[in-house]
N, C-alpha and C positions, 0 to 999 in steps of 0.2 A: 573408475572411480577417482578422483584426485583427494590428495587431503588437503588442509587448510594450507599449509605451504605452495605445496604446487598449485592450489588453483589462485593462491593470492596473484599470478602470472594471468591467470585468466580476468581477474577484476583488474589489475594494471590496465590491461586491455582493452577492455569495458570502457572504464572510464576512459581512454584514449579516443576509440571510436564515437563515445558518446558528445565529443569536442567536434569531430570534423565533418559533422550531418551540417548541409546548409540549413537557413534559419526556416524556410516555409516546408523544409521536408519535417523538422525537429515540430515544427507548428501542425503539420500538418497529423505526424503520429503521437503527438500528445494530446489532438481529438478524438482519432481513433480508440486510442487508451481507455479515453473518462469516458466513451459509451459503451465500448465494454463491461468495464467497469457496475456502467448505471444498468445493463440490462440481466448482473448479477444481482444487484438490488432488487429491481424489478422483482425477481422470482423470489428474495430473499422477504419481501414487504408481501408477496402472494402467500407465503407459507405462514409467516405471523397472522396475518387476515385470516385464514383458514382457522389455525389455533384461539386467536383470539373471539373468531366469531362462534366458537363452540363452547366459551365459555359466558358470551351473552345469552346462548340460547337456555343454559343451563342454570344461571346465576342471575342473569338479567344485567349484569355488568360486563362490559368490554376489560378484560384484561388478559397480559401477556405474561404465560408461566414461565419458570425458569426451563422446563421441559421444550417450551416453543421455542425458546431462542436458540438451546441448543441444536436441535435438529435443522432448523434456518439457517444455522452457521455452516452447515453442510455444503448450502449449494453457492456459497459467496465466494469460495478459491476460483471459481469457474471464471471469474471476471480476468482474475492474471493469467490462468489458464490460455484464454484468448490473446490476451496480450502477448508470452512469449512465445506461442507457437505462429498466430496470425504476423506478429510485428503491434509495435506500440512505445511508447514511452511516457513514464510514469514521474511528476516532478519529484516526488519520494526518492523513487532507484535511480533516477538520473543525478541526486546529491553524491553518488559514487567517484561521479568523472572528478570528484577535487584527487581523489590518486592520479591523477592526469596532472596533475598542478605539485604535487608532492614528488611526483617523480621527473617533474622539467619537461613533459612534453607538452603541456600545455600554459597558457596565459589565464591568468586568477580572473580578471575580466571578461575572458571568453567562455569558462562557466558560466557565470553571474548571468553573463547576456542570457546563454543558453538554457539555464534555469530560467528566467522570466517569461521566455519563448514558453517553454512547453509547460510552465504553471498557467500558463494566457491561453496555452491550447487545451490543456486539460479543463479550464473553466468553460471557454467556450462550448468545449463537449459535453459536459455535461448539461447547459441552455440547451443548446439543441435535442439531448437524448430528452430531457422533460418538455420543449417544445413539441417534441415527437408524437410523445404518450400522452400530452393533453389534446392531442389532437384525432388520438385514438381512444379519448375514455378510457384510460387505462386503470383508472384509480376511482373506484366508489367508494361507498359510505364503510365497507371495512377497512378496505386497503387506507382510506384518508386517516382512519380514527387511528392505524399502524404511521404512518408517517406524522400524525399531531404526536404521538407518544413516540418516537424517535426525537424530532426536533426537540421536543419539550426539554427530554432528556437532555440531548448536548449543549443547551442554552442555559441549563438549569445549574452549570458550575461554573467556579472562580475562575478568570483566567490563569493563575498561576497552576491550578491544579488541570486545566487544560495544556497546556506547557509540560510540564512534566507524563502526563500522561502519555502527548504524542513524542517525546522521547523514547520511551518503551515502543508506541505503536512504529517507528521507524528503524527501530533495531530487529524487529520481525521483518516486516515488507521488505528493508532493503537488504537485512540479510536472507532473505528468499532468495532474490534477485542474485546477488552471489553467489549462493548454494546452488543454486539450479546450472550454475557455469561449471561446477565440478564434471558435470555428467554431459556425455552430448544427447543420449538417447531420452526419446519423448517419454518413454514410461517413467525414467528416473527421474524426469523435471517433475512431471506430472503427478507425483509421490512426494516430492518435496514440498510443493507446493500445497498441494492438498491438506500439510498436517501446518503446516507454518501458519497459512492465511486463516484456516481452520482456528489455530489457536487465538489471534491476532483478533477475530472474529468475535469470539466468545468472549476474550478478555476485556472488548467495549473500550480498548484505548482509541485517542480519537488519530483520525490519520486525515489529512488538509484536504484530500481531494474525495474523498468516501461524504466526510462531510458536508463538503459544497454540492455532490449531487445530491444528499437529500435536501440542502437548502436550497436548489435548485428546483426539485420535485414539489417542496412547500410554494415558495414564489409562485410560481408557471400554476399552480392550479389553488392556491390562496383563495381566491372567489367562489372556490367550488362548496356548495352548500351540504351540510349532515347534519342527521342528528346525533348529540352528546347526549349518553344515556345518563340517570341518577336514581339508584334504587329506593332512595328517602324521599322523602319533602324536607327534611333536614338539609341535606346534602344540597338539593338546589338553591336552598336558602342561603346558604354560606356562600356558595357559588357566586353567587347572584352580585350578594353584597358586595364581595369581591371585585367584581366586575364595576361593579356601580362606584366603588371607592376607586378604585384606579380610572376612572373616568372612560372607562374605553366603551358603557352602552349608558341608559339612562336608563330609570326604573321602568317608563313607559312602553321602551321601545323593547326591553327585556319581557312585560305583561306578552306584550304581542307576538313574542316569540315562542311561547310557553306552551309545549304538547304535552297535554296530562291523556295519559290511555291504560290500560288494564291491559297486561302482559302474563301469561299464564309460562312458569319458567319450569316446573312440573306438570303433569298428567291430574294429581292429586292436590297441587299447591298451586295459590294465583296471590300475585304481590302486584300493587298499585307500582309503577315505577314512570316517571317523569323525564323528559328530552326536552333540550333545547335545540335548534334549528339554526344553526349561522354559519358563514362561511369557516373555513380552516385558519385564516390569518386570525378573525379574532378569537378563536379557541384556543390555538397555539397563542397568543398573544396574553390570554390570560391566563391558562394554565402554568406559561414559564416565568409568572412575575412571583413565583410564592417564595423564590430563595437566594433572589436577587435584589432585596427592596433600594438600595443605591443607586440601582442602575435605572432613568424615569424613561429611559428609551427605547422602540417594541422589541422585538425579538429579531427581524430580519437585521437591524445595528447591531443587535447581541451575538449576530451569527457571524457578521464580521469581526468585531471588535473585542469581543468576548469568547469567542470559538476561533476562526478561522486565522485570524492573526498569529493567536498565540502555538496554535497546532501547525501554522507553514514554519517562526521559528523552531518549534520544536522538533520535528522531524526532519527539517535542515539542520540540526546541531548534531544529530544524533545519526545520519546517514551520511554528514559532508563531513564531521570531526570525530563523534567517538570511533564509528567502526573504523574507516580511513587511516585516522592516525596508531588505533588499538595493534590491530596486525600492520602496520607501516614499523612498529615497534618492536612487536614479537618475531615478523619475519623478513623484513627488508638489512634488520641491525644486524642479524647475524648472517644473511647474503652478502652484504658488503664486505666479509671476511674474504670470501673465494670469488667476489666479482657478481654472479650471477643467479638466480635462484636456480635455475638447470643444473649448475655448477657444485652447487649446495647440496643437492641430491644423488649427485652421482659421485660425488666426497663420502656421503653418509653411504650409499651402497658399497662403494668399495671397499668402506672397512668393517659392514658387516662381511662384507668374502674372507676378508684379509683375518675375523678373529674365526670365522668358520673354519678357512684351510689351513690355516695355521694354529699353533698351542700359545698365539699371542694372547695373555689377557688383559694386561695392563692397556686402556683406553689410548695413552699418550702414545705409546709404541705401536699401538696397529694405526693410529692417523699419521706417523710419522712413515709406513710404509706403506700406506694408502696414497700416502702423497708421491712419492717414490713414483709407484707403479701408475699413477696416471701423468706422470712426468713423462715416462717411458712412452704410456701408449699414448702418448699427442707426440712423442717424435716419429713414432711407426706411423700415424697417421698422417706426418706432416712429409715424413720420405715416399707414401704412396702415393701423396699429391703431386707430389714433385714429380714422381714417375709419369703419372700421368701426362701431367703438362709436358715432360720429355716428350713424352711419347707421339702426345697429339703435337707438338712443335717440329717434331721429324715430320711428319705426315704432310702438315703442312708446307715446310720447306721442299719436301718430294714432290709435291703437287707444286709449286711455285716453277720448279727446274723443270717440269715437265714444260708447261705452261710458255718457259723459255724459248725451248728447244721447239 
């Protein structure tokens, strides 16, 4: 397991390798990564739907509790585990390729080009996953309620809130990928990914690719109808008035879609509940309009301009600027004194040996002795290499002389 200084070399190499891939490989890897995250998202939605459905049966109201979100978040790290083990590229982690620019191993335009390609691959992968799931009718009533809940939550924030939230998001996600480079073992990588991504999921910070995946689910299942439940008559009147005032539906259409029925929430207690049957698109559009009165456009445009665009900028900034610049300043600045990261580590180890094996207490004196020792070791290694070369040259010359004879 490498420490943060020695792992910096791995991060540099990771960033450099990302700039060397051919464009179609970048696109394909981006598609695969997004599909893997979408698979984890399906499991996340299903777990939340089970909890929400239990609340519906118990109280007559679909509700997601903190414990439901806590438990469902345990499954979400599987997406990044699949990417790490099977291979794939996410826009958010590929922002670390900026390290190659700082190290003068890649040009800025090439990094931006590759980021654009992988982002497009991630978007196409999300749409493909959503289309396949739609063909399989994977999401029904309870799952659609979860999708409505998640999308409403994501498009009901102001753009600057999402911008700052997404900065924290990619500190975790890009930091996860950086951290996995510190170990080669699959078990170690899995443990790192699990705790980091679980933390990211629980906090609810905005990740542009994860958000686009849930939006893709909403777009592909937008015309699917399900019943939105209400516990009281006053609640449905308030909700209906909001929909009519917003110009989304008319009062005549609303009356034709109201479902009035009796539902037993407990064996000994019955309460009147109301339902409104309509497409997922209309329900998200109505529910997502409560916090953003200044925006007159529907949730699909909010998804792009209010959520995805600020999340894209925030994720890029933290992954391409904050993390690389911070560790470049901390690690590379010190490394320049000795030339390479490896030589700095060797120097530190030599200083420790000097302090342990001698009676020198002063660190500056120990550095001088360590420097002299390293120089001597380098001279001895050079002599050994020269002897090997001379020995090899002698053998070659003997072979040549034999051939001449």
